[in-house]
VEXDRENBA-444672 format. One line per field, with one value per residue: residue number from 1; residue in one letter; x, y, z of N, C-alpha, C, O in turn. Coordinates in Angstrom, 3 decimals, decimal comma, always signed. Layout:
residues N
num [NUM|...]
residuo [A|...]
neast [X|...]
nnorth [Y|...]
nup [Z|...]
caeast [X|...]
canorth [Y|...]
caup [Z|...]
ceast [X|...]
cnorth [Y|...]
cup [Z|...]
oeast [X|...]
onorth [Y|...]
oup [Z|...]
//
This chain:
residues 112
num [1|2|3|4|5|6|7|8|9|10|11|12|13|14|15|16|17|18|19|20|21|22|23|24|25|26|27|28|29|30|31|32|33|34|35|36|37|38|39|40|41|42|43|44|45|46|47|48|49|50|51|52|53|54|55|56|57|58|59|60|61|62|63|64|65|66|67|68|69|70|71|72|73|74|75|76|77|78|79|80|81|82|83|84|85|86|87|88|89|90|91|92|93|94|95|96|97|98|99|100|101|102|103|104|105|106|107|108|109|110|111|112]
residuo [M|I|V|R|V|L|G|Q|G|Q|W|L|L|E|P|E|H|L|L|E|L|N|G|L|D|Q|E|L|E|A|R|V|S|A|G|D|E|E|G|M|R|A|A|L|Q|G|L|V|D|G|V|R|R|L|G|V|E|V|P|D|D|V|I|A|E|S|D|L|V|L|P|D|V|D|L|T|L|D|E|V|K|E|L|L|A|E|T|S|E|Y|Y|G|L|I|P|D|G|D|G|D|L|H|E|D|G|D|A|S|S|A|A|L]
neast [-10,514|-8,476|-5,106|-2,620|+0,688|+3,077|+4,442|+4,374|+1,854|-1,543|-3,242|-5,721|-6,989|-8,131|-10,045|-9,124|-6,431|-5,259|-4,412|-1,974|-0,507|-0,499|+1,306|+3,698|+3,682|+3,908|+6,491|+7,848|+7,218|+8,543|+11,223|+11,513|+11,063|+13,300|+15,234|+16,523|+17,564|+18,332|+17,049|+14,449|+14,063|+14,197|+11,978|+9,908|+10,106|+9,399|+6,723|+5,593|+6,142|+4,506|+1,934|+1,925|+2,170|-0,079|-2,230|-4,362|-3,354|-4,455|-5,610|-3,937|-5,642|-7,943|-9,675|-9,526|-10,269|-7,935|-7,871|-5,892|-2,583|+0,652|+4,026|+6,777|+9,557|+11,955|+12,106|+13,428|+14,424|+13,515|+11,459|+9,629|+9,049|+7,632|+5,379|+4,244|+3,634|+1,554|-0,526|-3,302|-3,386|-3,918|-2,997|-0,333|+0,956|-0,817|-4,194|-5,602|-6,912|-9,600|-11,955|-11,511|-11,485|-14,020|-15,682|-17,212|-18,834|-18,699|-18,846|-16,361|-14,734|-16,273|-16,197|-13,770]
nnorth [-4,787|-3,656|-3,686|-2,298|-2,952|-1,194|-2,401|-5,017|-6,206|-6,959|-7,222|-8,680|-7,519|-7,842|-5,682|-5,842|-6,331|-3,917|-2,936|-4,237|-3,480|-0,742|-0,376|-1,023|+0,965|+3,236|+2,908|+3,277|+5,992|+7,139|+6,574|+8,053|+10,655|+10,869|+11,069|+8,835|+7,014|+4,342|+2,916|+3,676|+2,399|-0,276|-0,327|+0,270|-1,966|-3,870|-3,139|-3,657|-6,407|-7,195|-6,680|-8,569|-10,927|-10,959|-10,600|-11,829|-12,752|-11,063|-12,498|-12,175|-12,060|-10,884|-7,918|-5,292|-2,432|-0,588|+0,095|+1,204|+2,296|+1,240|+2,360|+1,412|-0,354|+0,807|+3,554|+6,834|+8,537|+11,204|+10,988|+9,335|+11,010|+13,004|+11,511|+10,904|+13,466|+14,053|+12,457|+12,059|+14,071|+12,459|+9,866|+7,685|+5,962|+3,901|+3,727|+4,541|+1,987|+2,552|+2,709|+4,356|+3,529|+1,946|-1,030|-1,081|-2,818|-3,411|-5,158|-6,065|-6,466|-8,324|-10,496|-11,626]
nup [-0,461|-3,065|-3,768|-5,669|-6,574|-8,052|-11,021|-10,152|-9,686|-8,529|-5,349|-3,313|-0,349|+3,014|+5,158|+7,840|+7,563|+7,311|+9,770|+10,440|+8,180|+8,515|+10,618|+9,330|+7,418|+9,029|+9,945|+7,540|+7,051|+9,249|+8,654|+6,318|+7,300|+8,902|+7,022|+6,121|+3,709|+3,093|+5,177|+4,538|+2,073|+2,899|+4,602|+2,785|+1,130|+3,028|+3,459|+0,931|+0,829|+2,951|+1,904|-0,159|+1,324|+3,035|+1,333|-1,383|-4,491|-7,372|-10,296|-13,467|-15,651|-14,749|-14,660|-12,593|-10,675|-8,791|-5,309|-3,805|-4,564|-4,465|-4,566|-6,740|-5,407|-5,940|-5,707|-4,974|-1,941|-2,028|-3,929|-2,587|-0,453|-1,819|-2,646|-0,142|+0,701|-0,993|-0,165|+2,092|+5,089|+7,184|+6,951|+5,742|+3,103|+3,302|+4,204|+7,437|+9,555|+10,162|+8,714|+6,498|+3,870|+2,052|+1,182|-1,923|-3,097|-5,784|-8,939|-9,842|-7,563|-6,191|-7,870|-7,476]
caeast [-9,745|-7,465|-3,888|-1,668|+2,088|+3,540|+5,409|+4,298|+0,519|-2,576|-3,592|-6,969|-6,740|-9,268|-9,855|-8,343|-5,008|-4,761|-3,742|-0,571|+0,130|-0,290|+2,560|+4,771|+3,603|+4,444|+7,950|+8,280|+7,135|+9,595|+12,507|+11,518|+11,226|+14,677|+16,155|+17,244|+17,181|+18,481|+15,956|+13,214|+13,947|+13,880|+10,604|+9,025|+10,116|+8,605|+5,319|+5,219|+6,141|+3,315|+0,786|+2,007|+1,981|-1,436|-3,255|-4,546|-3,016|-5,514|-5,100|-3,658|-6,750|-9,049|-9,516|-10,126|-9,753|-7,196|-8,250|-4,630|-1,436|+1,939|+5,085|+7,854|+10,511|+13,178|+12,007|+14,384|+13,863|+12,770|+10,226|+8,691|+8,610|+6,593|+4,172|+3,658|+3,080|+0,332|-1,585|-4,024|-2,625|-4,317|-2,326|+0,774|+0,577|-1,911|-5,178|-5,814|-7,893|-10,823|-13,064|-11,213|-11,912|-15,154|-16,033|-18,364|-19,663|-18,734|-18,750|-14,977|-14,249|-17,067|-15,846|-12,497]
canorth [-3,703|-4,130|-2,889|-2,514|-2,612|-0,892|-3,324|-6,361|-6,787|-6,535|-8,161|-8,427|-7,505|-7,632|-4,463|-6,081|-6,332|-2,545|-2,709|-4,645|-2,666|+0,599|-0,393|-0,983|+2,287|+4,195|+2,746|+3,936|+7,434|+7,510|+6,536|+9,196|+11,851|+10,889|+11,210|+7,564|+6,383|+2,886|+2,460|+3,886|+1,316|-1,511|-0,210|+0,162|-3,378|-4,560|-2,837|-4,435|-7,815|-7,385|-6,777|-9,857|-12,010|-10,940|-10,560|-12,874|-12,136|-10,970|-13,063|-11,210|-11,964|-10,180|-6,471|-4,740|-1,129|-0,608|+1,057|+1,835|+1,978|+1,411|+2,574|+0,455|-0,251|+1,459|+5,006|+7,533|+9,164|+12,401|+10,569|+8,859|+12,216|+13,623|+10,684|+11,084|+14,818|+14,064|+11,692|+12,771|+14,336|+11,500|+8,582|+7,658|+5,286|+2,990|+4,407|+3,996|+0,913|+2,960|+2,951|+5,329|+2,929|+1,051|-1,861|-0,500|-3,901|-3,473|-6,508|-6,502|-6,993|-9,487|-11,604|-12,197]
caup [-1,007|-4,003|-3,720|-6,764|-6,369|-9,403|-11,593|-9,572|-9,778|-7,584|-4,285|-2,603|+1,088|+3,898|+5,961|+9,062|+7,228|+7,395|+11,054|+10,315|+7,150|+9,065|+11,364|+8,336|+6,810|+10,000|+9,911|+6,310|+7,281|+10,195|+7,938|+5,400|+8,136|+9,397|+5,891|+6,059|+2,439|+3,196|+6,020|+3,791|+1,073|+3,627|+5,084|+1,621|+0,755|+4,049|+3,192|-0,258|+1,244|+3,772|+0,989|-0,864|+2,291|+3,588|+0,297|-2,387|-5,773|-8,380|-11,548|-14,527|-16,610|-14,105|-14,700|-11,377|-10,290|-7,533|-4,284|-3,407|-5,407|-3,798|-5,556|-6,931|-4,296|-6,402|-5,633|-4,124|-0,752|-2,436|-4,604|-1,561|+0,259|-2,651|-2,547|+1,187|+0,760|-1,798|+0,487|+3,152|+6,298|+8,213|+6,782|+4,798|+1,865|+3,644|+5,067|+8,770|+9,539|+10,845|+7,806|+5,458|+2,605|+2,217|+0,044|-2,593|-3,597|-7,243|-9,483|-10,008|-6,285|-5,834|-8,743|-7,061]
ceast [-8,677|-6,296|-3,006|-0,282|+2,659|+4,638|+5,308|+2,924|-0,413|-2,850|-4,881|-6,696|-8,037|-9,002|-9,011|-6,839|-4,409|-4,016|-2,265|+0,158|+0,368|+0,992|+3,759|+4,846|+4,178|+5,965|+8,521|+8,286|+8,246|+10,955|+12,624|+11,755|+12,655|+15,695|+16,995|+16,829|+17,282|+17,351|+14,602|+13,007|+13,573|+12,431|+9,603|+8,967|+9,299|+7,113|+4,817|+5,167|+4,913|+2,058|+0,775|+1,715|+0,528|-2,522|-3,318|-4,296|-4,197|-4,935|-4,940|-4,826|-7,991|-8,742|-10,279|-9,462|-9,071|-7,728|-7,040|-3,545|-0,178|+3,023|+6,016|+8,882|+11,807|+13,130|+13,085|+13,659|+13,018|+11,458|+9,183|+8,189|+7,481|+5,287|+3,478|+3,030|+1,751|-0,819|-2,206|-3,122|-2,910|-3,669|-1,196|+0,334|-0,609|-2,902|-5,243|-6,939|-9,204|-11,939|-12,786|-11,613|-13,033|-15,316|-17,247|-19,232|-19,695|-18,455|-17,316|-14,420|-14,976|-16,661|-14,556|-12,745]
cnorth [-4,303|-3,154|-3,289|-2,113|-2,417|-1,855|-4,749|-7,000|-6,234|-7,649|-7,711|-8,577|-7,275|-6,384|-4,677|-6,133|-4,930|-2,282|-3,074|-3,766|-1,242|+0,678|-0,310|+0,389|+3,353|+4,117|+3,438|+5,457|+7,915|+7,554|+7,712|+10,489|+12,007|+11,093|+9,975|+6,798|+4,859|+2,284|+2,600|+2,772|-0,006|-1,482|-0,334|-1,289|-4,195|-4,345|-3,632|-5,925|-8,134|-7,521|-8,139|-11,031|-12,099|-11,078|-11,805|-12,214|-12,189|-11,531|-11,991|-11,027|-11,290|-8,685|-5,887|-3,410|-1,244|+0,461|+1,856|+1,419|+2,268|+1,552|+1,377|+0,680|+0,455|+2,984|+5,583|+8,104|+10,383|+12,042|+10,070|+10,035|+12,899|+12,838|+10,882|+12,473|+14,909|+13,306|+12,537|+13,001|+13,309|+10,131|+8,717|+7,038|+4,358|+3,741|+3,754|+2,979|+1,277|+3,355|+3,994|+4,828|+1,961|+0,220|-1,260|-1,562|-3,986|-4,887|-6,982|-7,074|-8,275|-10,714|-12,283|-13,182]
cup [-1,924|-3,993|-4,892|-6,285|-7,765|-9,843|-11,084|-9,666|-8,727|-6,577|-3,632|-1,111|+1,839|+4,740|+7,222|+8,801|+7,340|+8,694|+10,978|+9,299|+7,642|+9,881|+10,433|+7,669|+7,742|+10,060|+8,678|+6,504|+8,214|+9,508|+6,966|+6,179|+8,641|+8,273|+5,662|+4,801|+2,499|+4,032|+5,327|+2,780|+1,750|+4,116|+3,934|+1,142|+1,742|+3,845|+1,993|+0,080|+2,092|+2,922|+0,311|+0,085|+2,768|+2,527|-0,566|-3,731|-6,739|-9,684|-12,631|-15,489|-16,021|-14,137|-13,509|-11,056|-8,932|-6,593|-3,810|-4,382|-4,610|-4,852|-5,680|-5,820|-4,690|-6,342|-4,720|-2,903|-1,125|-3,126|-3,594|-0,728|-0,509|-2,569|-1,203|+1,327|+0,015|-1,144|+1,583|+4,349|+7,387|+8,065|+5,783|+3,486|+2,067|+4,533|+6,444|+8,702|+10,203|+9,884|+6,741|+4,082|+2,900|+0,964|-0,612|-3,243|-5,108|-7,717|-9,600|-8,720|-5,920|-6,643|-8,321|-5,954]
oeast [-8,060|-6,473|-2,689|-0,105|+2,719|+5,617|+6,066|+2,827|-0,146|-2,720|-5,108|-6,232|-8,935|-7,844|-8,265|-6,051|-3,192|-3,081|-1,407|+1,297|+1,335|+1,691|+4,725|+5,929|+4,860|+6,642|+9,553|+9,260|+8,825|+11,748|+13,697|+12,559|+13,159|+16,884|+18,070|+15,866|+16,397|+16,764|+13,718|+11,899|+12,742|+11,734|+8,563|+7,897|+8,583|+6,321|+3,734|+4,244|+4,340|+1,215|-0,269|+1,085|-0,023|-3,601|-2,470|-4,950|-4,846|-3,878|-5,709|-4,985|-8,993|-7,680|-11,504|-8,243|-9,572|-8,005|-7,153|-3,585|+0,037|+2,946|+6,032|+9,046|+12,669|+14,023|+13,584|+12,429|+11,924|+10,450|+7,994|+7,022|+6,489|+4,213|+2,255|+2,009|+0,911|-1,973|-1,690|-2,201|-2,221|-3,779|-1,095|-0,574|-1,331|-2,490|-4,972|-7,834|-9,868|-12,762|-13,728|-12,031|-12,992|-15,118|-18,225|-20,246|-20,620|-17,898|-17,058|-13,700|-14,368|-16,769|-14,272|-11,802]
onorth [-5,318|-1,951|-4,463|-1,064|-3,355|-2,086|-5,614|-8,226|-5,203|-8,835|-6,520|-9,623|-6,590|-6,062|-3,785|-5,990|-4,777|-1,482|-2,303|-3,358|-0,601|+1,691|+0,397|+0,903|+4,272|+5,134|+4,105|+6,124|+8,979|+8,463|+8,295|+11,324|+13,120|+11,271|+10,058|+6,031|+4,164|+1,270|+1,761|+2,254|-0,759|-2,495|-0,973|-1,783|-5,113|-5,268|-4,216|-6,624|-9,217|-8,377|-8,785|-12,011|-13,192|-11,607|-12,694|-11,229|-13,223|-11,084|-11,031|-9,958|-11,139|-8,249|-5,976|-3,276|-1,918|+1,587|+3,031|+0,329|+3,385|+0,932|+0,473|+1,806|+0,675|+3,645|+4,911|+8,142|+10,566|+12,721|+10,355|+10,056|+13,323|+13,426|+11,013|+12,631|+15,745|+13,492|+13,594|+12,224|+13,285|+9,306|+9,714|+7,550|+4,056|+4,338|+2,562|+3,105|+0,403|+4,218|+4,487|+5,608|+1,238|+0,692|-0,953|-1,248|-4,573|-5,706|-8,179|-8,072|-9,210|-11,842|-13,398|-13,789]
oup [-1,602|-4,184|-5,081|-5,667|-8,561|-9,133|-11,525|-9,722|-8,109|-6,879|-3,422|-0,659|+1,349|+5,008|+7,624|+9,736|+7,450|+8,715|+11,407|+9,525|+7,230|+9,841|+10,720|+7,392|+7,287|+10,207|+8,757|+6,155|+7,994|+9,751|+6,811|+5,765|+8,790|+8,538|+5,070|+4,821|+2,000|+3,653|+5,497|+2,643|+1,244|+4,052|+4,088|+0,787|+1,343|+4,037|+2,040|-0,340|+1,972|+3,187|+0,220|-0,313|+2,889|+2,794|-0,497|-4,074|-6,897|-10,129|-12,696|-16,077|-16,721|-13,694|-13,430|-11,151|-8,031|-7,008|-3,460|-4,953|-4,139|-5,913|-4,845|-5,350|-3,839|-6,872|-3,817|-2,858|-0,591|-2,929|-3,735|-0,336|+0,084|-2,439|-1,146|+1,997|+0,347|-1,529|+1,946|+4,599|+8,407|+8,972|+5,068|+2,830|+1,117|+5,528|+6,592|+7,866|+10,760|+10,190|+6,121|+3,227|+3,895|-0,155|+0,070|-3,867|-5,670|-6,985|-9,474|-8,759|-5,399|-6,162|-8,759|-5,446]
//
């Protein structure tokens, strides 16, 4: 799975990484629900840091479609609320690790 972080680049992640990222995503959702903007920013930064730590950065010269797009960490609480409202009722910014996203075997992912 390829995850783009707006303004930072793309990372290739394995499906098993979703379990750890889901925990970070749940923390983000909890902070948003609580109206805690400072906590939300820290949780969003933690989620982005998790993607960068677990994933392999996609080189800039490789053109690959992103499976997921995470926002820039500078969003406001209201902007993140809107993003969460637009995602499926079954997950936040990161899909649950139970097969919501499947590798489609396209050449762009295989070439990485």
